[in-house]
N, C-alpha and C positions, 0 to 999 in steps of 0.2 A: 476395592477388589485386589489390590496390591496389598493393603495392611492386612486382610484374611492371608494370602500366600506368607507376607513376613511374619505373622504370628504360628503360622503351621510350620514353616522351618526352625523356628525357635527351639532349643533342644528341650527347655525345660519346659514347655508348653506340651510337647512331644510328651515326655516322661509324664505330666500328670494326665494326660489323656490317655497314655496305655496303664497308665497303673487304676485309673476309673475305669478303665474297659474290665481291666483284669478282673475286679470288684464286683462288675455286673455280672460277668460270665459264673463268677464262683459261686452266686446266688442259686441254691436249690430249685428246680423247674417247678412249677405249681401244674402237674400234668398237662404238660404240652408234649406234644409229639417230637422225635429227633430233629423234623424237618421244619419244622417252627421254631426249634431252637438254635437252627444255624441259619436259620433267616432273622430270625431275632437278634441274635448276636452279631450278623452281617451288619443290619440296621443299627446297631449301634456302635460298631467301628465306624460306619460309613458316615454318619451323624457329627456336626463340630460340636466340640464340648464350649459352652457358653462362661460356665463358672466352675472353678474347681471344685473338686473332692472337699467335703465338708471335715474331713480330718489333716487337712493338710494346712492348716496354721501354721506347722513349726517351717514350711515351703516359702512363706510368704515373703521373709528377707530377700531370700534367691529370686524370686518373684519381681521385688521391686529394683532389685540391681539389674535385671534383665531388661525391665522394662527401661532403665536409668540409661541402657547400653544401646537398648534400640531407639530412644530418643535421640542420642549421641549422634548414631547412622542417620536417622533422620533428618538432624541436623545439618551433615554434612553432605548428603544427597542434593538437599533443598538449597545448600549454598552453590552447588552445581545449577541449579536451576536459577537461582536467583544470579549468578552471572551470566545465563545466556539471557534471563529477562533484562538485564540491565545494557545488555549488547545491541538486543533488540530495541530499545527504548532510543539509547543513544542514535542508531542508526535511523530511528523514525525523528528522529531531531532534526539530524542534519536534512534528512530528506526535507521536511518542514521548512528548513530555512532555506534549500535551494527553490522550492516550490515557493516561497514567498518570492524569492529573487527574480524567478521566471515571471510571476505574475506581473512583477512593477517590468520588468522590460515588455510585455505583452503589452502593458497599459501604454506604455511610451510609444512603441510602436503603435498603436492603435491613435494617440495623438497626432503623430507626423504624419499618418496617412490621411487624416481628417484635414490636416491643413494641407497636403499634396491637392487632397481631392477637389479642396475649396479655390486651389491657384488654375487646376485644370478647368474646372468650370469656368472659371473669370477668362481664361485663355479661349476658353470654347464658345461663349457668349462674344468676344471680341474680334473672333475671326469675320462673322458677315459682316461688321462693319469694316474692317480691313479691307473686306472685299471690295465693300461698294468704294473705299476711299482709293484703291488700285485703281477700279476701272474708270473711275472720274480721272484719274490723274493720267491715264493711258489717253484717255480722250485729249486734254488739255497738251499732252502732248504731240499728239500728232497734228491737233489746231496749228500748235508753236512749229512743228516742223513743212506744216504748209504755210505758212506766213513767212519762214526763213528761204524758203525756196521761192517764193511771191517776190521776195526783196531781192534776192539775188538775182531772178530773173531781170524784176526793173534796173537794178544795177547794172547789167549788162548791156542791155538795150539803151540806157543813158550814155553809156561809155562809149558806144558804136554809133549813135549820134553825135557824138563832139568829134567822133576821130572821124568821122564822113564828112 
């Protein structure tokens, strides 16, 4: 659509369009009424001209020159788009690089979490065994305290017997 608008704005094609319309309106009417003539001329003026008039061969060099200038204008406009697209591509590549770095970090964190979970599971299985060991050691300590008290009491009674 933008191409059609650019062609319509081109002064060379505008001149050709006007001259073709002028020739068409100068042709004698073939029994048409006044209102149908104005409607036909309005339709002709509104219709885009796809091909130049047949006797415009002498304007061919001008048309070619205008097309070349349009081509250079399009090239400069495309250079702007190309620059924007290159900036977008470089931005996307930096995002891809940072994304791969983030993925690597996540993978490392995943392995660290798995090893930590393994250590925690090992400690959780060791807790009941440690509880049993603690209870048995408490029982032994209580027994040994009773023995120490018994030995102390015996020693006191023997010492009292010796002194008496």
